Every structure is written in C-alpha cells, then in structure tokens.
N, C-alpha and C positions, 0 to 999 in steps of 0.2 A: 045684489052683489054685496059681499061682505066688505066691511071697511078694513083697509090696511092700516095697522097700527104703526106709529113711529116708535123707534127706539132711540132715545137720546144718545148722542155721542158726548163724551166728557173729555175735556182737554184744556190746554192753555193757549191755543192758537187764536190770537186776536184777529188775524186776517180772515180766518174761517168764520169767526163770529161776525165780522164786518160784512162778509159775503152774504150770510143769512139775513142779517138786519137790513142790508141794502135791497134785498129782494122782498122785503115786507114780512119776513118771518119774525117769530118771537124767540128770544134767547135768554137763558138764565145767566145773570152776572153776579160776581161777588162784590160786596161792599164791606166796609168795616162794621156795619150794623147787622144786616141780615142779607141773604141772597135775594136779588130782585128778578122779576120777570119783565124783561125789557123789550121795547119795540121803538121804532122811529116815531118820535113824538109829533112829527109833522104829517104823518101818514095815518089818516083816519081808519083805513082798512086794517092796518097793522095794529093800531091801538084797540080796535074792536076785538081782535084775537086775544088780547090780554084779558079782557072782561070775560070772554067765552071760555078760555082755558081755566080761569080761576072760578068761574061761576059767580062773578062779582057783580053786584047791581050797577047799572050804568049811571046812577045818580051819585055814586061814590067816587070822588075825584082821585087823580093819580099825582104822584110826585114826578117832576121832570129833573133828570140828572144832567148837569152841565159840566163842561171841562174846566171852566174858570169863571172869574167874576165878570170879565168882559162879555162872555157869552150870556150870562144872566141879564146884563143890560140889553143885549141884542133881542131877547125874547120878552122883556118886561119893561115897565116904565114907572116913573114917579116913585122910586124906591125911597122909603123913609131913611133918613140919615142914620138913625139908631140901628135899623136892620142891617145897613151896610157896615156899620161898626162891628156888629156881631159877626157878620160874614168874614170880614177881614181878620178878626181875632180867632175864629173857630173853624174856618174852612181852609182846605178840605177837612171835613169832619161831620159828626152826627147832628148837624143843624140844618133844618129846612125853614125857609122863610116864605110867607104868603104875601105875594105882591101883585099889583095890577099887571095883567098880561097884554101883550100886543096881539094883533089879529093873526099873526103867524102861528100861534098856538090854537089848535082846533078846540071848539067848545066841548067836544067829547072828552078831552083830557081833564077839563076843569068841571065837568058835569054842568055846563052852562053858566058857571059863575064867571065874574069879571076878573077874579084873581087866580093866579097859578102858584102852586107850591113848587119851589125850586131848591136844589141843593147841589153841592160838589162832593161826591163820594171820596173818602180817603182810602182808596185801595189802588196800588200801583197798576194792577192788571186792567182794571176798569178805566182808570184815568188814561192809560195808554190807548185803550180802545176808543174812548171818547175823543182823543186827540187825532185819530185817523178817520173819524166820521165827520160828515158835513151836516149832521143833525144831532140834536140832543136825544136822550132816551127817557121815555116815560116808563116808570118801573115801580110797581107795588111789590110787596114781598112775594117770593116764588113758591106759594103754597095755595091749596084750595081755600076759598073764602072762609074766613073765621077759624081756620085751623092754626096749629102752631107754626110760627115762622121758622124757616130753615136757616141753619147757620153753617151748613157744609154742602158741598156738591152732592154727596151721597144722599142726604136728606131730600134735596130737590129731585134727584133721580127716583127715589122711592115714592115720591108724591106725584110727580108730573112727568116721569120718564117716558111715558107713551104719548105725550101731547106736544112736545117741543123737540126741535132737531138737534139743539146743541146746548151744553151746559159748560160755561167757562169756569174752570176750577181754580179758585184762588185760595184754597185751604179754609181753615176754620176762621169765622168772623171774629175780629179782635174786640169788638164792643159787645155784640150779641143781642141787642134789642134795637128797635127802630129809632130813627132820629127824633129829636125834639122839634116840634113845629111851633114857630113864633110868627106873630103878625101884629097888626095895629088895629085897634078898635077905639073910635072916638078919641084919637090922639094918645091912647095909652097902649104900651106894649103888653101883649097878652100871649100866654102859652096855651096853644090849642091841644097839644099832645105832649105829655111827659115822655122823655126818651133818654138817649145816650149822652146828652149834655145836660148837666144839672141846672136847676133853677138858680141855685146859689152862684154858679159860674156866670150865668147870664146877668144876674143882678149886679155883679161886680162891674159890669161894663155899662149897663144902661139904667141902673137903679131898680127900684121896686117894680115888679111885674104883676099882672093879674092872671091867676090860674082859672081860665075860662071853663075848663072841664068840670070843676066842682060845682059850677052854677047851672049846668045844663041838665034839665030833666027830660026834655024831649030828645030822645036818642037819635031819631032820624034827622032832626034839625041840624045837629052838629055833624052828623055823618055826611050830610050834603055840603057842608061848608069847607071841611078840611079832610085830608086822607086819614084813614086808620082810626076812625072815631067811634065805631060801634060799641055799644055797651057790652055785647057778647063778642068776644074776640080771643084769638090765641088759645082756643079751647081744645083740650084733649078729648078723645071719645070716651075714655073710661070715666067712671065717677070720680070727681075731684072735689076735695074739701080743704078749706084753709082755716086753721085755728090752732089751739093748743095741742102740740103733737102728742104728748103723753095721754091727754084725755081722749084724743081721737084714736090712739092705738088701743087703749083700754075698751073703748066703745066698739072696736072692730076686731076683737081677739080671734074670731073665727074666720078671718079673711087674710089673704096675702096682701101686704101693704107695701107700697113704694113711697118712702118718706123723703121729702125734700126739706132739708134743714139748713141752718146757718149758724156759724160761730161754734162755741164750745159745747157741742152736743155729743152724747154717746147713747145710741139706741141699740147697741150690740146685744143687750140683754133680752131683746125680743126676737124670738126665732122666726116669727112670721113677717119680719120687717126687712126690706132692702133699704139701706140708708145711703142717700146721696147728699153730701154737704156742699152747698153752693160756695162756701169759703170757710174753712176751718178757722182761719185767722181773722174772720169777720171783715174781710176786705170787700167793700161794696162794688168796686170795679170788677173784681174777680167773680163775684156773685152774678153780676149783670151778664158777663160773658158766658156763664154756665147755665143761666136760667132756661132758655129755650131748648138747649141740648138735653138737659135733664128731663124737662117735660116730655120731649120727644122719646127719650129712652123709656120713661115711665109708661107712656102710652103704648109702646111696643114691647113691654115686658109681660110676664105672666101674672102680674099683680091683679088683684080684684078691684082695688081702689088706689087712688093717689092722694096723699095728704101733704100739706105744706104749711108753713107758718109765715106770717107777715114779718118783714124786716123793719129796722128803725126807719121811721118816715122822714128821713133827711137825705140830702144829696141824691145819689142814684137809687137809694132805697125807695124814694117816692115812685120812680118809674117802675121798679120791680113790683111794688105793691099794686100799682095801677094794673099791671099785666095779670097779677094773681087774681085781683077782684074781677076782672073781665073774663078770665078763664073759667071761673066758676058759674058764670051766668048760663042759664039754660032756657 
C-alpha cells in the first residue's frame, strides 16, 4: 500500500495547533529566533516524531520552550542564581539556559543527560499557544538535520510540508538565528552556543564568561551535551565558500555566483554575481535577521556557488561567523 503524504496546513489558529499537539502530533511554531518543530515535551512518543521528521540523531538533545519563569522552576531544579538573573533580564528572548531537570522531563528530550535546555520564546503567537497548553514544547529548528534553519512559515512548508499537519504562521523571525545557550561548569558561567543574545550583553549582567565552543575539538562530545552543537550545521546544498569576496569572484569567473556581503560593498560590476547585502549600513542586528533567509535564497537560486565574507567578530557578529564557519563544513 502506498503511503499517504500529509500536506501541511498553514495558519494562525492556536486552538488548532493545540488540538494537534494534544493528540501527540508535531507542529511548526514561530519564535523570534527561527521556526521550531514542536511537540509535547512530556510525551516520549511525540518527541520521537521530532527526531524522525528531522532525521536528527537521538543523542542530540532538544530545547524545551516554556510559558514563563515559574514553569521553568516546575520542570527543573537547583538553578544557579546567575542564570536566573539572565533569564529575568533577557526573557522572553533568545536565551536558553542549561539546568538540572526534574524527572517529569523524559530522558529522550535531554539525550540521557541530567540537564535540560529551557527558554521562553519571544513571539506573541507561540506564547499565547504555550499559555493554553498544560505541557511545555520540545522544539529544535523546523528543518531537516544540518540544513539551513527556517525563518518563515513558507520555508518550513518547502522543507517539511509533507511531514507535519500544521504550521503556525507568525511571519518572519525578528532575530533570525538560534538562541544563545548558557550554563554553568565548575562554578563558571559558560556559553555553549553563540546566538541571538550577544556575549557582551551577558557579561554586563554576570561578568566574564567562558566560550566553551572554542575549546571543544571532539564534535560529538559537545553535540551530546547541548542542542545545536554540531561542527557541520546550517549548511546549504550548493558549494559554499567564505573569504575575500573579490578574490573569490575572480577565482570563479566562469560560474554564476550568489554573494552574501555586509556593509559598504558594491559588486554590481560583476555580471555573473547576484549580490545580497546582510546590512548595507553594517548593522549586526539586521545582518543576523537576514542571514538564514539569504542562505536559503542562495541555495534555491540558479547560482553555481555561494560565497560570503566573515563579519566583525564582535557582538552578534560572533554568532553570524559561527554559523558561516559551520555552514562550510563538509
């Protein structure tokens, strides 16, 4: 018997989303960072569907999305005071904290670890949904494993539209890259994943932090500890190179090029180049919001290769550079 394919509905009906989620189905949800692939975090069968739909390894943990700080206390314990300071300052928002979990959270969600990644998403539609549910939502990005994270409902539909029943449409994501993940190691605040909240903003609240990512060589070790940590991630299918744009254009004169640039650049003199500027005014926040959208456009264009340049390695530029580095891994 041939398999009947689902065709996702797209809409803004949180009651319909609740109905699917309460039946153990998986639904795409909007957040300020990227769209998530959400299921009842208490339901192991529903969470299993997330891994199957994404083709995600079961040893890679998920982030649990909660409606408020009180609910985070309900599912976790012994939260470091500094992490709570950060949550009170930056939540709802692009901040995830790694904390000791209570038994109510299945080990499947945390890949068997004793800590769970939790956050409060800053999107009115998803917060409204969370407030009518009696469970939190486990939700990684709503894309096939290691592909470009979606920042619109249309992108989710194009990638997973035959695998899930409903996509909650909240418009374009306003941050555009995943949340920053923060935890505690040996009494020190550490950043596991660079994201939509800058290290500088975090350090203004809790002092100097440790960037754990830069010290990890064993890719699988970190991937098993916190969500979204693979060395290869966010990758387009087309050849992708990061470096000096002019040099890369000159080296590929015989190819159609999709160039992702930043700041005061003008590539209009090259007839074989499609130019997309992350931010003409060199605004890192604007660049962050556009990054995945442009990578997705590039991968679905008629270009032969995609090229990009690194941004200043400060503020949100660090997170953008992290995504660019991991996108070129093969």
